[in-house]
N, C-alpha and C positions, 0 to 999 in steps of 0.2 A: 677475276683476281688472277694475276700472272705471277710466275716464278716464285712459288712457295719455297721457303728455305728447306734444305735437306734435313732429314729427321735427326741428324746428329746435333743440330743447333739447339742449345738449351732454351727452355721456356722463358719468355720475357716479352717486353714491349718493343716492337720494331716498326719502322716506317711502313705505313699501309701500302702494300703492293698495288692497290687500286688507285693510289694517288690521293690528292686532296690535302696533304700536309698533316693528316692525323696519324696516330699510332694504333696498331692492331696487335692483340695478344696472340702470340704463338705458344701453344701448349706443349711443344716438344714433338707433336705428331702432325698437327694441321692448324691452319688459321681458325680462330674462333670468331664469334660475332661481336666480341667485346672490342670497342674502340675507345680511344682517348684523345681528345683534342687539346691543343696547347692551352694552358690556363690563361683566362682573360683577367686583366687587372680589375680590382673591385671598383665600382662606381659609387661616388658619394652623391646622395640626393641633393637636389637644388635647395631644399629647405634647410638641410643640415649645413650646407656650404654657406648659406646666407647667415645662419646663426653664428657660425664660427667667425665669419668675416666681421659681423657687427661686434662680437665680443672682442676680437683682436683690435678693431678700431677704437673701441671704448677704452681698452687698457692702454693703447698707445697715446690717446689724448690725455688720460690721467697722468701717465708717466711724463709726458711733455710738460704738462702744467707744473708737476712737482719739480722737475729739473729746472724749469725756468725760474720758479720761485726761489730755489736754493742757490742758483747761480747768479742772481742779480748782484752786481758789484764784484763778483769773483773774477780773477784773471782768466783769460782765454787759454785753453789747452790745445796743444798741437795734436792732431789726430795721429794715432799710431798706425804704421803700415799693416795691411792685412795680408794674410797668406792665401793664395788661390787654392781652392779645394781640389783634391785629386780627381782626375777624370775617371768616372766609374766604367766607361767604355773605351779603353785604350785602343789605339790604332793597331792593326795587325803588324807583327814584326816584319822587318824588311827581308827579302828573299836572300837566302844564303847562296854561296857559289855552287853551281851545279843543280840548283833547284829550279823546277818549273811549277807554275801554279794554275789551278782551276778552282775558282771560288775560294773557300776557306782552306783548302788543302794545298800543301806544298809537297811535291813529289821529287824523289831522288832515285831514278832507276839504277840498279846495280848489276846490270848484265843479264844475259839469258843463257840457259843450259839446255841442251838437247839430250833426252834420256828416254829409254823405252818404258821405264816403270817409275812409280813414285811410292814411297812408303816401304814398310818391311813386314814380314810375317803375315799375320791374318789381315793386316790393313794394307797389304801391297796391292797396287792397281796397275794394270798393264794397258798401255795406249793402243788404240786401234791402228795408229800409225806411229808417230813419234811425239812425245811430250816436249813442248818448249816451255820451260819454267822460267818466268821472269821474276826477279827479286826487286821489290820497290819499298823504299823507306817513305812512309806517309806521316806528315806532320800537320797537326791542326794549328794553322796560323791565325785562326779567328779568336773570338772572345766568348764563344759558347760551345758546348759539346756538339760534335758532329759525327754522323754515322758514315763510315767508309764501307762500300760494298765491292767485293771483288767481281761480282756479276756485271758491273757497269763498265769494266775495263776491256778494251778490244785490242787484239793483236792483228797486225797487217803483215802479209808476206811480200816477197819481192815482186809478185805480179799485181799487187794492190788488193787482193782478196782479204776480207776481214774474218776474224774468228772470235767466238765467245769462249769464256773459260769453262773448264771441266769442273763443275761444282764439287763432285765427290773427291776429285784429286786435291782441290783447294782445301777441303776440310782436313784431309790427311796431312797436307803440308803445313797447315797453320794450327795444328792441334796443340803444340807446345805453348803458343801464345794465346790459346783459348779464343782464337779469332774466328775460326770456321770460315763462313762466307763473308764475314765482315764484323765490324765492332765499332761501338761508340768510342771516340777519341776525345779526351778532355782538352781544353784550350792549352796550347803550348806543349802538349805531349806528342809523342810519335810512336809508331808501331811499324815493325818490319813484316811485310806480307810477301808470300810466294804465290804467284798466280800461274796456273798450268793451263796450257792450250794443247789439245790433241790435234796435231797436224798430219795431213797425209804424208806418207814416207817420201823423202826427198824434198819436201817443202822447206824453204829457208825464211825465217822471220826477219823482217826489215825494221819494224817500228811497233811501238805500243801507244795506243790512244788512252790517256788517263782522264777520268771524269770525276767531278765532285758528286754528280748524280746523273740519272738518265736524261735529264733535261738541260744539263749544262753543255757549254760549247766544247769543252775538253781541250787538252793539249797533247802534242805528239812528241815522243822521245825516240830518237834513233837508236836501234839496237845493233847496228853494224859498225 
């Protein structure tokens, strides 16, 4: 099991770091053995389905016979137009200007700031080199809640070298949004994340690779 959340993350169900699509319970200190798979739709037995079908057919036949008997000699009626039912699974909203997408997430990078420290007081953290803090507005453009993780986002410097985020710094930066290292985003909603990278002194950030998950293709946004 890789990359357990930092201890600051509150207890709850999170995507299983071991993969497989299940969720695993984080007790606030460590991953537990409790897992939860997506609920499967209930199955109707064949015998029950047949009984319902026969009942429906019988009622339909009786209704047809009754209507036929009552409408003999009656003038024909013009069928009224029907209204199409609403689609329960609407298509994702079109991309807004400046957005780039990977999977269900739409990203709007809002620049990068170089700083030696993040946070204040007892929560102040100093970089080994220099922090590059990238601000990204993340929108769930899909139709189901989706989890955005700061740990999956990569920074690329001007030499092509890639860097992973500083998890402790991310927790400090995203404390006000109660987002920590990531958060579930409801459909159509958005959250502003700050992602910190500890770069060697003198290193210049060139771009950020944004991912829906660790298995997605990702998209690249220029930071220069």
